[in-house]
PAZAPA-4460 file (N, C-alpha, C; in steps of 0.05 Angstrom, whole numbers, plus 32768, in hexadecimal, padded with zeros to 4 digits):
% residues 169
    n_x    n_y    n_z   ca_x   ca_y   ca_z    c_x    c_y    c_z   seq   type   mol
   8BAD   88C4   842A   8B99   88CC   8417   8B8F   88B4   8406     1      M     A
   8BA1   88A3   83FD   8B9A   888D   83EC   8B89   8879   83FC     2      L     A
   8B90   8874   8415   8B81   8862   8426   8B64   886C   842A     3      R     A
   8B62   8886   842E   8B47   8892   8430   8B37   888F   8417     4      Q     A
   8B44   8893   8400   8B37   8890   83E6   8B2D   8873   83E3     5      E     A
   8B3D   8860   83EB   8B35   8844   83EA   8B1C   883F   83FB     6      L     A
   8B1C   8849   8413   8B05   8845   8425   8AEC   8851   8419     7      I     A
   8AEE   8867   840C   8AD7   8874   8400   8ACC   8865   83E8     8      Q     A
   8ADD   8856   83DA   8AD4   8848   83C2   8AC8   882D   83C6     9      R     A
   8AD0   881F   83DC   8AC7   8804   83E1   8AAB   8805   83ED    10      I     A
   8A98   87F5   83E2   8A7D   87F6   83EC   8A7B   87EE   840A    11      P     A
   8A6B   87FC   8419   8A69   87F7   8435   8A55   87E1   843C    12      T     A
   8A44   87D9   8429   8A2F   87C5   842F   8A38   87A8   8429    13      D     A
   8A53   87A4   8427   8A5D   8789   8424   8A69   8780   843F    14      F     A
   8A64   8767   8446   8A6E   875B   845F   8A8D   875D   845F    15      D     A
   8A99   8760   8477   8AB6   8761   8479   8AC4   8748   846F    16      D     A
   8AB5   8731   846F   8AC0   8718   8466   8ABB   8712   8449    17      N     A
   8AB1   8726   843A   8AAC   8723   841E   8AC7   871C   8410    18      S     A
   8AC5   870A   83FC   8ADD   8702   83ED   8AE7   8719   83DC    19      K     A
   8B02   871B   83DA   8B0E   8730   83CA   8B23   8724   83B7    20      V     A
   8B24   872E   839F   8B38   8728   838C   8B44   8742   8383    21      W     A
   8B5F   8744   8382   8B6D   875C   8378   8B7E   8753   8360    22      V     A
   8B7A   8760   834A   8B89   875B   8331   8B99   8774   832B    23      F     A
   8BB3   8772   832B   8BC4   8789   8326   8BCC   8789   8309    24      Q     A
   8BC8   87A0   82FC   8BCF   87A2   82E0   8BED   87A8   82DD    25      S     A
   8BF8   879F   82C6   8C14   87A4   82C0   8C19   87C1   82B8    26      S     A
   8C04   87D0   82B5   8C07   87ED   82AF   8BED   87FB   82B9    27      R     A
   8BEF   8815   82BD   8BD8   8825   82C3   8BC7   8828   82AA    28      A     A
   8BAD   8828   82AE   8B9B   882D   8298   8B95   884A   8294    29      F     A
   8B92   8852   827B   8B8B   886E   8276   8B6D   8872   827C    30      I     A
   8B64   888B   827E   8B49   8891   8287   8B34   8883   8276    31      E     A
   8B37   8883   825C   8B23   8876   824A   8B22   8858   8250    32      K     A
   8B39   884C   8253   8B39   882F   8259   8B2C   882A   8274    33      E     A
   8B32   883B   8287   8B27   8837   82A2   8B09   8838   82A2    34      A     A
   8AFD   884A   8293   8AE0   884C   8291   8AD5   8833   8284    35      K     A
   8AE2   882A   826F   8AD9   8811   8261   8ADA   87F9   8273    36      E     A
   8AF0   87F7   8282   8AF4   87E0   8294   8ADF   87E1   82AA    37      I     A
   8ADA   87F8   82B6   8AC6   87FA   82CB   8AAA   87F2   82C0    38      D     A
   8AA4   87F9   82A7   8A8B   87F1   829C   8A8A   87D3   8298    39      E     A
   8A9F   87C7   828E   8AA0   87AA   828B   8A9D   879C   82A5    40      Q     A
   8AAA   87A6   82BA   8AA8   879A   82D4   8A8C   879C   82DF    41      L     A
   8A7F   87B3   82DB   8A64   87B7   82E4   8A52   87A2   82D6    42      Y     A
   8A55   87A0   82BC   8A44   878C   82AD   8A48   8770   82B7    43      Q     A
   8A61   876A   82BF   8A67   874F   82C9   8A59   874B   82E4    44      F     A
   8A5F   875C   82F8   8A55   8756   8313   8A37   875A   8316    45      Y     A
   8A2B   876B   8305   8A0E   876E   8307   89FF   8756   82FD    46      S     A
   8A0D   8744   82EE   8A01   872B   82E4   8A0E   8712   82F0    47      Q     A
   8A20   8716   8303   8A2F   8700   830F   8A1C   86ED   831E    48      W     A
   8A1E   86D4   831A   8A0E   86C0   8328   8A1F   86A9   8332    49      E     A
   8A14   869C   8347   8A20   8684   8352   8A09   8670   8357    50      S     A
   8A0B   8659   834A   89F6   8645   834C   89DA   8650   8346    51      H     A
   89D9   8662   8333   89BF   866E   832A   89B6   8685   833B    52      G     A
   89C4   868C   8351   89BC   86A2   8362   89CE   86BA   835D    53      A     A
   89C4   86D2   835F   89D5   86E9   835B   89EB   86EB   8370    54      P     A
   8A03   86F3   8368   8A19   86F8   837A   8A18   8715   8381    55      V     A
   8A1A   871B   839B   8A1D   8737   83A3   8A3A   873E   839E    56      K     A
   8A3F   874B   8387   8A5A   8751   837E   8A5F   876E   8379    57      G     A
   8A77   8775   8377   8A80   8790   8371   8A9C   878E   8365    58      W     A
   8AA2   879F   8352   8ABD   879F   8346   8AC2   87BB   833B    59      A     A
   8ADB   87C3   833D   8AE3   87DE   8334   8B01   87DE   832F    60      K     A
   8B08   87EF   831C   8B25   87F5   8317   8B2C   880B   832B    61      L     A
   8B3F   8805   833C   8B48   8819   8350   8B64   8823   8349    62      L     A
   8B68   883D   834C   8B81   884A   8348   8B8C   8844   832B    63      F     A
   8B7A   883E   8319   8B80   8839   82FD   8B92   8821   82F8    64      R     A
   8B96   8811   830D   8BA9   87FB   830A   8BA0   87E1   8317    65      Q     A
   8B8C   87E2   8328   8B84   87CA   8337   8B67   87C4   8332    66      F     A
   8B60   87AC   8328   8B44   87A4   8327   8B3F   8796   8342    67      I     A
   8B2C   87A1   8351   8B24   8796   836A   8B08   878B   8368    68      V     A
   8B04   8772   8370   8AEA   8765   836F   8AE2   875C   838A    69      V     A
   8AC9   8761   8392   8ABE   8758   83AB   8AA7   8745   83A6    70      L     A
   8AA4   8731   83B6   8A8C   871F   83B4   8A84   8719   83D1    71      A     A
   8A6C   8722   83D9   8A62   871D   83F3   8A54   8701   83F3    72      D     A
   8A62   86EE   83FE   8A58   86D3   83FD   8A4C   86CA   8418    73      D     A
   8A43   86DE   8428   8A38   86D7   8442   8A1C   86C9   843F    74      T     A
   8A0E   86CF   8429   89F4   86C3   8424   89F5   86AE   840F    75      K     A
   8A05   86B2   83FB   8A07   869F   83E4   8A25   8699   83DF    76      E     A
   8A2C   8680   83E1   8A48   8678   83DD   8A50   867C   83BF    77      M     A
   8A68   8685   83BB   8A72   8688   83A0   8A7E   866D   8397    78      I     A
   8A73   8663   8382   8A7B   8649   8377   8A93   864B   8364    79      G     A
   8A9E   8635   835D   8AB5   8634   834B   8AAE   8640   832F    80      G     A
   8A96   863A   8325   8A8F   8645   830B   8A8D   8663   830C    81      C     A
   8A84   866E   8322   8A82   868B   8325   8A9E   8698   8325    82      S     A
   8AB0   868B   8333   8ACC   8695   8334   8AD8   8692   8318    83      T     A
   8AD2   867C   830A   8ADC   8679   82EE   8AD2   8690   82DD    84      D     A
   8AB9   8698   82E0   8AAD   86AE   82D1   8ABC   86C8   82D6    85      G     A
   8AC4   86CC   82EF   8AD3   86E4   82F5   8AEE   86E3   82E7    86      L     A
   8AFB   86CC   82E8   8B16   86C9   82DC   8B14   86CD   82BD    87      M     A
   8AFF   86C3   82B1   8AFB   86C8   8294   8AF9   86E6   828E    88      R     A
   8AEA   86F4   829F   8AE7   8711   829C   8B02   871F   829E    89      Q     A
   8B12   8718   82B2   8B2C   8724   82B6   8B3E   871E   829F    90      I     A
   8B3E   8705   8296   8B4F   86FD   827E   8B46   870D   8265    91      K     A
   8B2D   8712   8262   8B23   8721   824C   8B2D   873E   824C    92      S     A
   8B2E   874A   8264   8B39   8765   8267   8B57   8764   8261    93      I     A
   8B65   8750   826A   8B81   874D   8263   8B86   874E   8245    94      E     A
   8B77   873D   8237   8B7A   873C   821A   8B73   8756   820C    95      R     A
   8B5C   8762   8215   8B52   877A   8208   8B66   8792   820B    96      Q     A
   8B73   8794   8222   8B84   87AB   8227   8BA2   87A4   8227    97      Y     A
   8BA9   878B   8220   8BC4   8783   821E   8BD4   8788   8237    98      D     A
   8BC9   877E   824E   8BD6   8781   8268   8BD9   8766   8275    99      V     A
   8BE9   8764   828A   8BEB   874C   829A   8BDE   8752   82B5   100      N     A
   8BCA   8743   82BC   8BBC   8747   82D6   8BC2   8730   82EA   101      L     A
   8BD6   871F   82E3   8BDC   8708   82F4   8BFA   8705   82F9   102      F     A
   8C09   871B   82FA   8C26   8719   82FD   8C2E   871E   831B   103      D     A
   8C33   8708   8329   8C39   870B   8346   8C55   8716   834B   104      P     A
   8C65   8718   8337   8C81   8721   833A   8C84   8740   8338   105      M     A
   8C6E   874E   8333   8C6E   876B   8333   8C62   8775   834D   106      M     A
   8C71   8787   835A   8C69   8791   8374   8C63   87AF   8370   107      I     A
   8C4D   87B8   837A   8C46   87D5   8377   8C48   87E3   8392   108      T     A
   8C56   87F9   8391   8C5A   880A   83A9   8C4C   8825   83A4   109      F     A
   8C45   8832   83BA   8C3A   884D   83B8   8C51   8860   83BD   110      L     A
   8C59   886E   83A8   8C70   8880   83AA   8C66   889C   83A0   111      I     A
   8C68   88AF   83B2   8C5F   88CB   83AD   8C42   88CA   83A2   112      K     A
   8C31   88BC   83B0   8C14   88BA   83AA   8C0E   88AD   838F   113      E     A
   8C21   889E   8384   8C1E   8891   836A   8C26   8874   836C   114      K     A
   8C16   8863   835F   8C1D   8846   835E   8C34   8842   834C   115      A     A
   8C4A   8836   8357   8C62   8831   8347   8C68   8813   8349   116      E     A
   8C6C   8806   8332   8C72   87E9   8332   8C8F   87E4   8330   117      M     A
   8C97   87CE   833E   8CB2   87C4   833C   8CB2   87A6   8339   118      L     A
   8CC3   879B   8329   8CC5   877E   8328   8CD0   8775   8343   119      P     A
   8CC6   875E   834D   8CCF   8753   8366   8CEE   8753   8368   120      F     A
   8CFB   874C   8352   8D18   874A   8352   8D26   8764   8356   121      S     A
   8D18   877B   8354   8D25   8795   8357   8D1F   87A3   8372   122      Q     A
   8D0E   8796   8382   8D06   87A2   839B   8D1E   87A7   83AE   123      V     A
   8D30   8794   83B1   8D47   8798   83C2   8D59   87AE   83B8   124      Q     A
   8D5D   87B0   839E   8D6C   87C6   8392   8D60   87E1   8399   125      Y     A
   8D45   87E2   8396   8D37   87FC   839C   8D3A   8804   83BA   126      A     A
   8D3B   87F0   83CB   8D3F   87F6   83E8   8D5C   87FF   83EC   127      I     A
   8D6F   87F1   83E0   8D8B   87F8   83E3   8D91   8814   83D9   128      D     A
   8D84   881D   83C4   8D88   8837   83B8   8D77   884D   83C5   129      K     A
   8D66   8845   83D8   8D56   8859   83E6   8D3D   8862   83D8   130      G     A
   8D36   8854   83C2   8D1E   885A   83B3   8D05   8853   83C4   131      Y     A
   8D06   883C   83D2   8CF1   8834   83E4   8CFD   882D   83FF   132      I     A
   8CEC   882D   8414   8CF6   8827   842F   8CE1   8816   843D   133      S     A
   8CE7   880F   8456   8CD6   8800   8467   8CBA   880D   8469   134      R     A
   8CB9   8828   8467   8CA0   8837   846B   8C90   883A   8451   135      E     A
   8C9C   8834   843A   8C8E   8837   8420   8C76   8825   8420   136      T     A
   8C5F   8830   8417   8C47   8820   8416   8C47   880D   83FE   137      L     A
   8C3D   87F5   8402   8C3D   87E0   83EF   8C20   87D8   83EB   138      L     A
   8C18   87D3   83D2   8BFD   87C8   83CD   8C00   87AA   83D0   139      F     A
   8BF4   87A0   83E6   8BF4   8784   83ED   8BDC   8776   83E0   140      N     A
   8BE0   876B   83C8   8BCA   8760   83B9   8BC2   8745   83C3   141      N     A
   8BCF   873B   83D8   8BC8   8721   83E4   8BB5   8726   83FB   142      V     A
   8B9D   8730   83F4   8B88   8734   8408   8B70   8723   83FF   143      V     A
   8B61   8718   8412   8B4C   8705   840B   8B30   870E   8413   144      Y     A
   8B2F   8722   8425   8B15   872B   842F   8B13   8749   842D   145      T     A
   8AFA   8753   842F   8AF6   8770   842E   8B05   877D   8446   146      K     A
   8B04   8771   845D   8B12   877C   8474   8B30   877E   846F   147      K     A
   8B3C   8769   8463   8B58   876A   845C   8B5E   8780   8448   148      D     A
   8B4C   8782   8434   8B50   8797   8420   8B51   87B3   842D   149      L     A
   8B3F   87B8   8440   8B3D   87D2   844D   8B55   87D7   845F   150      M     A
   8B5F   87C2   846C   8B73   87C5   8481   8B90   87BD   8478   151      E     A
   8B92   87AC   8464   8BAD   87A1   845E   8BB5   87A3   8440   152      K     A
   8BA4   87B0   8430   8BAC   87B2   8414   8BC3   87C6   8411   153      W     A
   8BC2   87DC   841E   8BD8   87EF   841E   8BE7   87ED   8439   154      L     A
   8BFF   87E1   8438   8C0E   87DE   8451   8C2B   87E7   844B   155      V     A
   8C39   87ED   8461   8C55   87F5   845D   8C65   87DC   8455   156      S     A
   8C7A   87E0   8446   8C8B   87C9   843E   8C94   87BA   8456   157      L     A
   8C9B   87C8   846B   8CA6   87BB   8483   8C91   87A9   8491   158      G     A
   8C78   87AD   848C   8C63   879D   8499   8C56   8789   8485   159      E     A
   8C61   8788   846D   8C55   8777   8458   8C61   875B   8458   160      S     A
   8C56   874A   8447   8C60   872F   8442   8C7C   8730   8436   161      W     A
   8C83   8746   842A   8C9D   8749   841D   8CB4   8750   8430   162      L     A
   8CAD   8759   8448   8CC1   8763   845B   8CD7   874E   8462   163      A     A
   8CCF   8735   8464   8CE3   8720   846C   8CF3   8716   8453   164      N     A
   8CEE   8721   843C   8CFC   8719   8424   8D10   872E   841A   165      R     A
   8D12   8744   8429   8D24   875A   8422   8D34   8761   843B   166      V     A
   8D4A   8771   8436   8D5A   877B   844C   8D59   8799   844C   167      T     A
   8D52   87A5   8462   8D51   87C2   8465   8D6B   87CD   846F   168      F     A
   8D72   87E4   8465   8D8C   87F1   846C   8D8A   87FC   8488   169      I     A
***
């Protein structure tokens, strides 16, 4: 169900090689915050430019916890200043809502259709206690293209980058 929801939300008119950034929040946003963030993201990407040319961009808060940004750079390359502008926007959201959007040590799993976060240091314990397994879906935030987002953002723990760092029972 969640994978289908993702497919329905991502714009279809972006090239499969469009750049993707995923920023995972240290907490889920409440509905009011989510609406405000989506509005801020819309204001950002509707005015996003690279070298004076408009960037074909899109950004949305998904599942109340992930800011996903797309930039179709098949016609116009995204420059460093454009990326810096995106990072300033993300940092602004961090400050405004008192969240961390850059913590690589928090891993989010899909458990009973809900995003559940675990510190990296507790993943093995969660496996040992049966809370998660090889089949548990993991949000793989290390995706770089729209195609990867659609195919590899939600993967089983056993097929993820984390699989060779843990021991399954």
